[in-house]
N, C-alpha and C positions, 0 to 999 in steps of 0.2 A: 777313870783312868788311873792306873797304878803309878807310883812315884817314878819307876824306871822309864815310863813312857811320857812323863810330863814335858821333857824337852822337845817332844815331837807332836805336841798337842795343839789345840785350836789357838790358844793365846800366842804361842810362838809364831804360828803361821800368819795369823791376822796382823801381828805387829810387823812381820817381815814384808808382807804385801803392802801394808800401809806406808812403809818406809820409802818407797819410790814408785813412780808411775807404772813401771813394768819390771818384773824380776827376770823373766825369761825372754828369749829372742823373738818370740812370735812365730817361729817356724816349727813345723812338726819334727818330732824326734827322728833322726835319720834312720835308726834301726826299725822304727815302726814303718817308715816309708819303704825300706828295703824288704821287709818281711810281709807287709800287708798289701802292697800295691797290686799283687797278682791274685789276691783272694776275691772270690765272688761276694759282693756286698750283701749283708744281712743285718743281724742285730749285733751291736758291739757294746761292751762295757769298757769305759776308760776309767781305770781306777787311779785316783790321784791326778785329776785332770788339770789342776793348776789354772793357768790363764787361758786354757781352752784350745791351744794350737792343734793338738792331736785330734781332739773331738771335731773341730772344724774341718780338718783335713779329711777325716773319715766321712763326715757328713757330705762334704763336697763331692765325694765319690760314691754316694748313694747309700751309705750305711745309716741305719737308725741307731743313734748313739745315746746311751745312758752315761753321762759324765758325772763322776762323783768326786767331791773334794771336801776337805775339812774347813776350808776358808770361805766365808761369805764374800769377802772382798774379792778373792780370786774368781769366784763364780759370777759375781756381778760384772767384773771386768770381761770375763769370757763371753757372757751373754750379750754384752754390749758390742763386742767385736763381731760375734756371729750375726747380730742384727744388721750390721753394716753391709753384710754380704747378701742380704735379701731373705725373704721368707722361706725360700726353697731350702737353703742351708740351715737357717736358724730353726725351722720347723721340724727338722729331723733330729734335734738334740734335746734331751731332757736333762736339765741341770739339777743335780741333787746334792744337798749339803749333808754330809755324814762323816763321822769319824770311822775310817776303815778298820781300825783296830777292834771295833765293836760291832760293825755293820755286817750283816749277812745278805748277800745278793740271792736272788731266786736261783734254785738249782737247775742245771741243764737248760738255761734260758738264753744263752748268747752264742752266736757263731764265732765271735772273737772276744776274748778277754785280754786286755792289754794293761800291764803295769810297768810304767817307765820310771826307773830310778826311785823305787820305793825302798828306802833304807831304814830298817828298824833293827833292834836287838834280835838275836836269833830266835828265841821262843815266840814272841809275838809275830815275827816275820813268817815263821813256819805256819802258824795258825792262819794268818792272813792269806798266804799263798794257797793253803789247802782249801779255804773257802772260795777263793777265786777259781781254782781248778774245778771245784764242784759246780761252779756256775757255767762252765762250758758245756754246750750241747754236744751230743754224739756227732762226730764228724767235724766239730768246730776246733778252733785253734786257741791255745794259751800262749801268750807272748809276754815273757818277763825279761826286762832289760835293766841292768844295774851297773854301777861302777865296779870294775874288776879290782880285786885286792892289790894287784901290782901297781895301781895308780898311786898308792901310798909311797912307792919308791921313786916317784917323779917329783918335780918341783911344782906341779899343779896343786891348787888348793883343795884339800879334802879334809873332812873332820878327822882328827887324830884318834879314831875309834875303830880299830881293825875289825871288831866284831860286827860292824854294820855292813861290811862288804862281803860279797859272795861270788862264787864261780857259777857258771851255767850248769856244770856237772853236779854241783852240790844241790841245786834246785831240782835237777832231773832225777837225782837219786831218791827224792821224796815222792815221786810219782809212781803209781802202780804200773809195772810194765805190761800187765794184762789188759790195762785200760788205756794206755797211752803209747803213741809212737813218737819218739824223739826225732824231730826233723832237723833241728839245728841245736847244737850246744857248743858255743864257741866264745873265745876271747877275741873280739873284733877290734882292730886298731882304728883310731880316729884322731885326726889332728886337732890340737887345742892350743891355747895360750895360757901361760901361767900369770901370776900377779904382776910380773915385770914385763909382760907382753912377749916373752920368749916362746918360740914354737916348741911344742911338746907333743909327743905321741902318747895318748892315753888308750885304754882298752875298755870296751863295753862287754860285760857278760851278757850273752844273748841266748836265751832259751826259747825255742819255738817247738811246741808239742801239739800233736793232734789227738783228740780224744777218740778212741775206737768204739767205746760203748758206755 
């Protein structure tokens, strides 16, 4: 891993997950639910699966899920949670530890590839999203969700690094229009609370694209 990616690497994430019993809410990301609940279950790649809420939600709806994360702590936590829901759910998830900045999924292998809030500097982000797009099978869906740049203008806590944030339109522009149909490219509002528990409206950059060929 290069120096510019060191703050996003395994050591950082292992320490963050070890710092408390749970980092995330345990609920699936709302934009995943909104965009995937109407899809026919098939094979899914959950890139940056964290503590497993998205993978578990997908598995519970019949998807065969490959869940990939850089943190062993997060994956152990996720597998344990899936195990409490029974073999039917747990058995449809393959937990995989990998650094997504250097990992290449099989091409054209998944009916859904989901990357929720993957924030990296522009160049490694572009390379990662290109590999994720290549992993979508013809007819399948690429779903990328991130914090919108406008969040930096609110009181909600975000890293003071504008280059980490992107719009859906910026990601869509990197997809070949001969091979992709853009189904959703939006800045979708969502209620949140800032560090002082004040109600804030943030926006998620939501890209849903279907691979044509």
